[in-house]
VEXRO-895724 format. One record per residue (C-alpha): residue in one letter; y, z, x; residue number from 1. Coordinates in steps of 0.5 Angstrom, whole numbers, plus 500, padded with zeros to 3 digits. Layout:
- A	Y	Z	X	NUM
...
end
This chain:
- M	491	481	457	1
- Y	484	481	456	2
- I	482	488	458	3
- A	475	490	454	4
- G	469	487	456	5
- S	465	485	463	6
- L	466	478	466	7
- A	460	475	470	8
- C	460	476	477	9
- L	462	470	481	10
- G	459	468	488	11
- L	465	470	493	12
- G	462	466	498	13
- A	466	463	504	14
- Y	473	466	501	15
- F	472	472	505	16
- Y	470	470	512	17
- T	474	473	517	18
- V	472	474	525	19
- M	470	481	527	20
- P	472	481	534	21
- S	468	485	540	22
- A	473	490	540	23
- R	479	491	536	24
- P	485	489	540	25
- A	492	491	538	26
- P	496	486	536	27
- V	500	483	541	28
- A	507	483	537	29
- D	506	491	537	30
- Q	503	492	543	31
- S	508	489	547	32
- R	513	494	544	33
- N	510	500	546	34
- E	516	502	551	35
- A	521	500	547	36
- F	518	505	541	37
- A	517	510	546	38
- A	525	510	548	39
- L	526	510	541	40
- A	522	516	539	41
- K	526	520	545	42
- Q	532	518	542	43
- L	530	520	535	44
- A	527	527	537	45
- G	533	529	540	46
- K	538	527	534	47
- T	542	532	531	48
- D	548	528	527	49
- Q	548	527	520	50
- D	544	521	520	51
- T	538	525	521	52
- N	540	532	519	53
- P	536	533	512	54
- A	542	538	510	55
- S	546	532	510	56
- P	548	529	504	57
- P	544	523	502	58
- E	546	516	505	59
- A	545	513	498	60
- T	543	516	491	61
- P	537	513	489	62
- P	537	509	482	63
- A	534	513	476	64
- I	527	512	474	65
- E	525	512	467	66
- T	518	512	465	67
- N	513	514	460	68
- S	506	512	461	69
- S	506	509	468	70
- I	502	508	475	71
- V	506	507	481	72
- F	504	503	487	73
- A	507	503	494	74
- G	505	500	501	75
- D	503	502	507	76
- I	504	509	509	77
- M	504	511	517	78
- L	505	518	519	79
- G	504	518	526	80
- R	507	515	532	81
- Y	515	515	532	82
- V	514	517	524	83
- G	511	524	527	84
- E	517	525	532	85
- V	522	523	526	86
- V	518	529	522	87
- K	519	534	528	88
- A	526	533	528	89
- N	528	533	521	90
- G	522	536	517	91
- A	516	535	514	92
- G	519	532	507	93
- Y	524	528	510	94
- P	520	521	509	95
- F	519	522	502	96
- L	526	525	500	97
- K	529	519	497	98
- I	523	516	493	99
- K	520	523	491	100
- D	523	523	484	101
- A	521	516	483	102
- V	514	517	485	103
- S	513	524	482	104
- S	515	521	475	105
- A	509	517	474	106
- D	503	519	471	107
- E	499	516	477	108
- A	502	514	484	109
- I	498	510	489	110
- A	499	508	496	111
- N	495	505	502	112
- L	494	511	508	113
- E	495	507	514	114
- G	491	512	519	115
- P	487	518	519	116
- L	489	525	518	117
- T	486	529	523	118
- K	488	533	530	119
- I	483	529	533	120
- N	486	524	538	121
- N	481	520	543	122
- D	486	515	546	123
- P	493	519	547	124
- G	495	513	551	125
- N	494	508	546	126
- Q	500	507	541	127
- M	496	503	536	128
- R	491	508	535	129
- F	494	513	530	130
- N	493	520	528	131
- F	497	524	523	132
- D	498	532	522	133
- P	493	534	517	134
- A	499	538	514	135
- L	502	532	512	136
- A	497	531	506	137
- G	501	537	503	138
- E	507	533	503	139
- L	504	527	500	140
- S	502	531	494	141
- S	509	534	494	142
- A	512	527	494	143
- G	508	526	487	144
- F	502	521	490	145
- D	495	522	487	146
- A	491	518	491	147
- V	491	513	497	148
- S	487	508	500	149
- L	482	509	506	150
- A	480	501	506	151
- N	484	499	512	152
- N	484	497	519	153
- H	487	504	522	154
- A	482	509	518	155
- L	477	509	523	156
- D	482	510	529	157
- Q	479	517	531	158
- G	472	515	529	159
- A	468	517	523	160
- P	470	525	525	161
- G	477	523	524	162
- L	475	519	517	163
- S	471	525	515	164
- D	477	530	517	165
- T	482	525	513	166
- Q	477	526	506	167
- A	477	533	507	168
- D	485	534	508	169
- L	486	530	502	170
- K	481	533	498	171
- A	484	540	500	172
- A	491	538	498	173
- G	489	535	491	174
- L	489	528	493	175
- G	484	523	491	176
- Y	482	517	495	177
- F	478	511	495	178
- G	475	505	499	179
- D	472	505	506	180
- P	474	501	512	181
- A	467	499	513	182
- R	464	498	506	183
- A	465	494	500	184
- D	462	500	496	185
- G	467	505	498	186
- P	469	511	493	187
- V	472	509	487	188
- Y	479	512	484	189
- Q	478	513	476	190
- F	483	516	471	191
- T	486	515	464	192
- A	493	512	463	193
- D	495	510	456	194
- G	488	512	453	195
- K	485	506	458	196
- K	480	508	463	197
- I	483	505	470	198
- A	479	504	476	199
- V	482	503	483	200
- L	478	500	489	201
- G	480	499	496	202
- F	477	493	500	203
- Q	478	492	508	204
- M	479	485	510	205
- V	482	485	517	206
- Y	476	486	521	207
- G	469	484	520	208
- K	465	479	516	209
- L	466	481	509	210
- D	460	482	504	211
- S	461	477	498	212
- V	456	480	494	213
- G	457	487	495	214
- Y	465	486	493	215
- A	463	482	487	216
- A	458	488	485	217
- A	463	493	486	218
- I	468	490	482	219
- A	463	489	476	220
- A	460	496	477	221
- A	467	499	476	222
- K	468	494	470	223
- K	462	497	466	224
- E	466	504	467	225
- A	473	502	466	226
- D	478	498	461	227
- F	482	496	467	228
- V	480	495	474	229
- I	485	494	480	230
- V	483	492	487	231
- M	487	494	493	232
- P	485	489	499	233
- H	488	490	506	234
- W	489	483	508	235
- G	493	477	511	236
- T	497	476	517	237
- E	502	481	520	238
- Y	509	479	519	239
- K	508	473	515	240
- H	511	473	508	241
- E	506	467	506	242
- A	499	469	503	243
- N	494	465	507	244
- A	488	461	504	245
- I	483	467	505	246
- Q	488	472	501	247
- I	489	467	495	248
- N	482	465	495	249
- S	479	472	495	250
- A	484	474	490	251
- H	482	469	485	252
- A	475	471	486	253
- F	476	478	485	254
- I	479	476	478	255
- D	473	472	477	256
- A	469	478	478	257
- G	472	482	473	258
- A	479	485	477	259
- D	485	485	472	260
- M	490	486	478	261
- I	491	486	485	262
- V	495	490	490	263
- G	495	488	497	264
- S	497	491	504	265
- H	497	490	511	266
- P	502	484	513	267
- H	508	490	513	268
- V	513	485	510	269
- V	513	483	502	270
- E	509	477	500	271
- G	509	473	494	272
- I	507	474	487	273
- E	502	470	482	274
- I	499	470	475	275
- Y	492	468	475	276
- K	488	468	469	277
- N	493	472	466	278
- R	492	477	471	279
- P	498	479	476	280
- I	497	478	484	281
- F	502	482	489	282
- Y	500	479	495	283
- S	503	485	500	284
- L	508	490	498	285
- G	510	491	505	286
- N	511	498	508	287
- L	513	504	505	288
- I	514	509	511	289
- F	513	506	518	290
- D	516	506	525	291
- Q	517	498	525	292
- Y	524	498	527	293
- F	524	492	530	294
- S	526	487	524	295
- K	530	488	517	296
- D	523	485	514	297
- T	519	491	516	298
- Q	524	496	514	299
- E	524	493	507	300
- G	518	494	502	301
- L	517	494	494	302
- M	514	499	489	303
- L	511	497	483	304
- R	511	501	476	305
- L	505	498	472	306
- N	506	500	464	307
- F	502	498	458	308
- S	503	497	451	309
- G	497	496	447	310
- D	493	490	450	311
- Q	500	488	454	312
- G	502	490	461	313
- S	508	489	465	314
- V	510	491	472	315
- D	517	493	474	316
- L	519	491	481	317
- L	522	496	485	318
- P	525	494	492	319
- L	526	499	498	320
- E	530	499	504	321
- I	526	504	510	322
- P	532	506	515	323
- K	529	511	520	324
- S	522	511	516	325
- Q	525	514	510	326
- P	525	509	504	327
- V	530	509	499	328
- L	530	505	492	329
- V	536	500	492	330
- D	540	497	486	331
- G	545	492	485	332
- D	547	487	489	333
- K	541	489	494	334
- K	536	489	489	335
- A	538	482	486	336
- K	538	479	493	337
- T	531	482	495	338
- L	528	480	488	339
- Q	531	473	490	340
- E	527	473	496	341
- V	521	475	493	342
- A	522	469	487	343
- S	522	464	493	344
- L	515	466	496	345
- S	512	467	489	346
- D	509	462	483	347
- P	516	458	481	348
- A	514	459	474	349
- L	515	467	475	350
- K	522	466	478	351
- D	526	468	471	352
- Q	522	474	470	353
- I	522	476	478	354
- L	529	476	478	355
- T	530	481	472	356
- G	525	485	476	357
- N	520	485	471	358
- I	513	481	470	359
- N	509	481	463	360
- F	502	479	463	361
end
């Protein structure tokens, strides 16, 4: 894997074109479920049985995670709406309880924060406009997360003041953040791992006509300062396991511009894996913490653990189940089945590696 040096910025052109709606309507599939969600919220808020009692024994014991120098990546974290009801019923640490060891054991842990940490709620009747209890920033930190992406289509759900609150709340909790929901030149998260300077960028690609020159420039600027550049785009089609042409072409263009790894989010389900120019692309990790209880696929996800050994890299694949908004790592037959499903979505050349749960690049 070639890390040192800066690749020339290539034009990204039409790869990044999406249509900006005049307003931001809620996806029909989600909006139509509001009444069902509301009923479920009431049910969960009133539960006192062992399934939702934090004092009860865990439903499953997460597999042990052994790490040296490593970076963990996770998918979408949504802490409002009915996750908020689950938190009220079970305690603030409930969503993170069964992944805390895996997350905190990494040198760095990064995810996508799907909405603002703010008390502002400008549209309380709209279930598709999120806001999260600011105190949950501390729970993210306690769970072992180090930074989150704000480059997504819900970061501005409570406007610019809500985004500003989010940044302040994260900073107060000792958490980093990166990306911007409206610009390519958002904050960059930088740290050192295994003696390498790492830079993480977030790009929002759900709404708007993307600035291809700006995105190429942001990657090139990060590459000048870092040995390894990771791009976390928020993109794709919700509930679709197959990456679309915009995702594929954009991922390749990001790598051509200097990125070393791509980790996607937004579809709420796991998508396939590709190696392009010896750089790994994970098109979607799916959900980490969400309240989309309406399907099996939206209650599954994938965490990644990136490891370095000299100029070689490897990524461990860590499948998850997400019952009642509480993710848990799976093992044995469940893990094998999930990895088979991921392999079926991915570059066939990667099948054997995916089935072992480890990809080298």
